[in-house]
C-alpha positions, 0 to 999 in steps of 0.5 A: 582600385576599389574592391568591386572594380573587377566585380563583373569579371568575377561574376562571369568567372562564376559561370561554367564556360561551356554553358555561356552564350555568345553574349556572355563570352564576348562580355568576358573578353571585354571584362578581361581586357579592361581589368586591373589584375594583381601579379605576384612578382620578384623585384629585380631592379636593385642597387647596392647601398654600401653604407648599409651593405644591402640592396635597395631600389633607387628612389625615382628609378623605374622598377624592374620585375619579373612575374612569379611562375609556378610549375606543376608536377608535370613540368608545366609553367603557370602565370598567376594573376588575382582579381583582388587582394582577398583572392591573393590572401586566399592563395597565401601569397605574401610577396611583392605584387604589382597591380597592372592593366591587362594590356600592360601584362600583354605588352610586357610578357607576350613573347614568353614561350615557357608558360602554358597558361594563365590562372586567375584566382587559382585557389578559388572555386571559380578560378579561370584558366586560359591558354597563354597564347589566347590571353596574350592575343586579347588585344591583338586587333590587326586582322581581327585577331582579338576574336579567336573564332575570327582568327581561325576563319582568317587562317582558313582563308589563307592562300599558300605563300609563294616564297620560302622563309625562315622564322624564329621562336625563342624560349627560355628553355627548349620546351618545343624540343622537349615536347616532340613526338616521333621527332615532330612538334605540333601545337593545337594553338597558333604559333607566334614567330618572328621573321627576325632572330633578335626580335624576341626574348629567350636564350633558346632559338628555334630556327624554322624553315617554311618551304614554298606553299606554307600558309603563313599569317602576316598581320600587317601584310607581307612587304619584303624586307619592310614586313613587320616581324610578327607572323603566325602559323595555323594551329596543328602546324607540324614542325620536324626537328632536324638537328641542333646547330649549336647548344642553343639553336634548334633547326626545324622544318615545317612538314605539314599543316593538318589544319587544312585537311578535310 
């Protein structure tokens, strides 16, 4: 990738997001979608070379890796990306790195629940931070999910669903439980969940009962057992913690959706 491939993205990152007009905001989204970004990674695909007594990556084997995640003093996890090698050097990072398209990043990591946001060029004066869910929805085209304002409008038009359902959110650590206030978990962003327990990664299983008349977004529509796994709950959906079913399973009940309060 040439050094100026992300030039327009970098120029947009120099602007104060609060002063951007609608055209600049849309251009920023387009540039993020088309970007190739550098991701610090830990290589996990290794085999043992018994002759040299060391781990090596087999020639021709697919490389398996996981992103390097950094945590702040408050315990929030951040996903780090860079627009160029210069920005990576500014950060002082000297480990492994993968150059990935934005869509590849989203496809590989969108089910993670332990990351709060994406930081691009974190040590730069013009860094960009985005909530993890917002970044991971950059390419969601079903029901116009690629535009957050459109997504909110879709949520506003949702009718109460006439069936009770159980949905699942999986995490690597019990972040939802650790974030409860007065025994209730609330997220200001839409919650992505699944109708099927095994369709997401993570050892922690949040099992959520949605009573009749809960508003639920089915990106592909609801068709009984043939429904696609992915569903979304509106922002500010309140989930009451009920109990732990076992060491890794947390039971929740949807008690209110304040997004619809006048």
